[in-house]
N, C-alpha and C positions, 0 to 999 in steps of 0.2 A: 488686771482679765489684758488680753493684747487684744488689741481692735485690728482690723483686716481693711485697709480704704484702699479704694480703687478711682484714681483720678481721669473719669475719661474727658476727653476732649470737648466733647459736646457739650458738657456743661458739667460744672464744681457749685455745689452750697458755697455761698459765702458767707461762710462762720469764722469768725476772728478766734483765732489761736495762737498765741506769740511764741514762736522757733527762734532759737535763737545760733545764728551760724557769723558766717567773715565772708568776707571776697576781701579779694587783691587789688588793691586801689595805685600802687606804683611798684618800683621795684622795690622797695624796702619797708615799703607801707600797708599794713593790716589794720580796715575796720571791722568793726563788730557792725553787726547788721542785723537787725530783730525780723525775721521775714513771716508771713504769714498768711491760712490760706486765700485769703484774699489778694495777698500778692499771686500766687498763681496761677487766679482766673486773671488778675488786669494782665498778666505778660501774654497767657491765653488768649484772653479779647485780643490784645494788641494786635499779636501774629496774624489772628486771622480777622483782623482791620475793624473790628466790632466798637461800637463806641464804647469808652468806660465810664463807671461814674463815679473817677476818681482823676488829677490832675496827674500825669506818670511823668512830668517832666523833672527830670533831677531825681527818677527812684535807680537803686540801688540794684534794677536786674543786671546789667552783662554781668552776669558769673567768673564767665572764661577768660575775660580781658581782652578783648576782641575788639573793642570798638563798636559791638553791637549788637540787638537783639535778637537771639535764634531760637530755633528749637531744641539745642544743644543746651540754651542758657533754662532755657523749659524746662528738659528734663534734669539738669541738677536741680533745682530750685526743687523740683519736686521731688527728687530724693531727700534733698534737707529736711525738706517739713515731715515728710515721711517718717525719716529716722526718727526727726528729735521728737515726735508723735509715741515712737516706740520706745522712747528714752522715757515717756513722760507716763508710762503706761502704767498699771501695778497701783491706780488711784480708786478712792472711792467715795463718794460725798453723800452722807448719810446725814437728816433732817427731819426733826420733827418741826411743822410749822402749823399752827393752831387760825393764824389768820392772812395765813399770805404773806408775813413780810418777810421771814423767815426764806421759803421756795425758793423768793425772787432774788434773791443774794445764793444761792442753790444754784439755780438756772444761769445765773452767770456764769459760774465757778463750770460748772458741768460744760455747757458754752464754750470754754474757754479753754480749759482743759482736756476735753474730750472723753472726761471719767466716766464710769464706771454712775451709779448713783442709787440709792437705796432712801425711803421715804418711811419714817418709821411711824406707824400708825396705832392709836388709842384701840385696846382690846371692848376697848368702851371708849365711844368719841364723844370728845368734850363741847357740848353743847357750849354755847353763849354762856347762858345762868351758870357751870359751872367756872366760865373764868371771870364773873363780874366783880374784879377789883374791891368793890366798896362793900361786898355783902363777906361779912365776917367768914361766914357759916357753909362756904362755898366750896364747891367740890376741889378747886385746883388752890385755894387759901387751905383747906383740911391738910393736903398731901402737902403743902409746903411746909408746915408745920409741923409735919413729921419728918424727919430725917429719915427713918426704915422705909414708909412708904415707897414701894415700888408696882406702878400698870403696869398689868399687863401689856404687852404690847402686840397684836393682829396680825397674823406670817410674818412669825421676826426671821432673817434672812437663815440662811441655812450657815453657812462660814464667811467668815473673814480673811481665812487662812491664805488667799489667792494673791494679797493687797496686801502691801508695802506702808503705804500712806492713805489716813484716816481723815477728810479733810469733814468735825462735825459742826452742824446746823441747830440752834436752839432760840427760841423766843428768852429775855430775861423775863422769870417771874418772881418777883418778891423778891429783887438781887438777887439770885442765883436762877440756874440749869432748873427746868421743868424736871421730877421725879420720875419721867419717863426716860431722859437721858440716863438714870444712875441704873435705871432699868436693864438698859440695850449695853451698857459700859457693863456692868456686871456678865452680862450671858457669852463675852466673847474674852477676849487671849490678847492683848496687848501689848506684854510683853516686848514683842520686838518688832510693833508699830510704832511710826510716826504719826500722831495723832496733831492733826491744827484746828481748832475750835475755832466757830465765827459764831457770832450771834445780832440778835435784833431787841431795838429797846431804844425807846424813845429817851429816855434820861439816863435809868442804870446801870452801872459799870459792867464790864467782865473780869473785872477781878476777881470777885468772891466765886462765880462757876467755876473759875480755871481750877483755882487753887481745891474747891473740892473734890472735880476731874481727876486733878493728880493725888489726892490724899485718897479716893476709893478705888482703885484698882494701880496695881505694876503699866509703866508705860515706859518705853526706850526711850522714847521722848518726844518729849510732849512744847510744843513752839505755842511762844507768845501769840493768843487770839489778836481777834480784832470785835468792836462793836461795829454795828452798821445800821444808821439811821433806814426809818421805812422808803425814806426818797434817796437813798446811795444810786450813784450812778455805778453801768457797767466800767465805765475808764477809772472810777473807784474801786472794782472791786479787783482791776485788772492789773492795778501800780501793786495794790496789796498781794496777791495772787502772786508776781512777778518778785516779792523781797522775801516772800516764804519758798516762791523754789529757789531762790537761790541760796538759802539756807539749807533744805532740804539735800539740794545737790552739794554743798558742804559737807553737811552729814553724810554722802553717800560715801564719797571719798576718803573721809575720815575714815569708814568703816571698811575699806576696801584692804589698808594701811595697817586695820587691825591685825593684832597677835593672835588671837581667836576667834572663833564661831561660835553663837549661841543652839546650845542642845539644849532642845525644845521637851521635859520631865513627860510624864507620864507613871502609868501602874504595870507594872510584871509580874509574873510567881515568878521566882529566888526555890531554890529547894530543886529536887526531882521528884519522880514517882515513886512509891512502895514496889513499880513490880521493875525499876530498875536492877539491870544486874551488877552488883560490886556497888551494891551501894550504900553510903556508910549513914550509921546512926545519926551524923548531925544536917544532913541533907535536908528534914522536914521544909517539906513546901510552902512556902507563906504565899501573901502579897505584900509588894515593898510598891512603894511612891515616890519615886522621886520628883522635887522639882525642875524647873529648868536653872541649869546650867550654863556656861563657858569652857570651852575647849580649847588649848592650843592646839594651831592653825598644822604646828610641823611638832617633834620632835624636838623635847629640849636639847640644845647643844653645850658643847661642854663651855664655850666662854657664857653662858647665860646662869648654866650651874656653878660656875665658877665666881662669878659675882656675887650672886648669892648666900654660896657655900663657903667659900674661900678655899675649894678644895677640886681639884680634879680626878675622881677613879681609875679614867680610862686608861685600857691598857694602850689601843693605837690613839695620837692623838690629834688633836685638829680644833680649831676656835669651832667650826663649822661644820664637827663633825657631829653625834647624836652622842651625847653624853652615856655612857657603862659604866655596870661593875657598881651600880646600886640600890639596893634594897627600895620593898616598899616600901621600910622606915624611914630611909633617906629621903624616900619621894616625898610621902605625908610633913617632913619635914622643911623640903625645900617645900610645898606650899606656902605653911603658914609663913615661912619666914620672907616669902614675895610678898603673900597678901597685909603684911607689918609693911612690906617698905613701900607697897602701891596704898599705905592708909589704910586699910581695911581690918577686919576684922576678923583674926584667921581659922577656918573651919574645923581644925582637929586637935581635941583634946590630947597628949601623949604622959602616959604615967607607965611607964618598963617598957613591954611590950603591951601594950592595952591601948593600944586607939579608938576613941572616939570622936 
């Protein structure tokens, strides 16, 4: 969900958000620099001759390389920060926190990324007695021992479709994620999402919970998460976040170069109503459900077809031209052979003119 940020000369909230850009320090030398909203405020205060909390000596605030700091540098820095924030949108921080430990980590993430947030709250709130670990009959114990338990969520978020990245936070209960996290995961479609788990625990690790999440619902990319202690600092969270954002950036770059695009599944009516003119007897209207699938972004080229099928039936030849003069049965065989080449199970079973 995009955020519109207005930077006013008279006042900017001093919120740290990591933004990466570069400056030129010499004729042929480029140095990577991390700018923050605090940097914008620092430079702004410097130009207004206001005192700053930080020592600005040595700061890389000469963005245009003219050996001075001026309003032009401030405009460039603001543009970089806003642009980077725009690139980091479409992220949602989702968390469940009973004692406040996970909430603290989530608030650090929200503050750093400026992502939207959603708090998972139980329809029947958990009391202190509910999480009394030493009591084998307490509510949390019973839920954790029942893999099928799905505590109801109060005020569930309507949709997560507009978000690409979901940061999912939770405490570790008996070595695993609370079952209310399973409720959340099963309520939405994560097949085209990047999910980044994070959790809080005094001693238990996060491996079991992350395996559970991966096995529970289809997720396009689930990154390795991290367990934080209750005393984790904002700096440690930011260090981890920078690593995750670098991974997310690599995934997005790879996705841009992919040959296929995700087509989300759904249900539709196949066939035609009885009232349709010239309707055939085999056009009986019925409901059909199709799962998610990937489709090539462009027509299959003659070169691609020949590499798989060892033949090019096209009349007008050209490696980069779409392949032509093929039947639907040829296309099905191509799909099966391409699946086999990529180490996937073929989708179609072919027996003469019968295809299933």
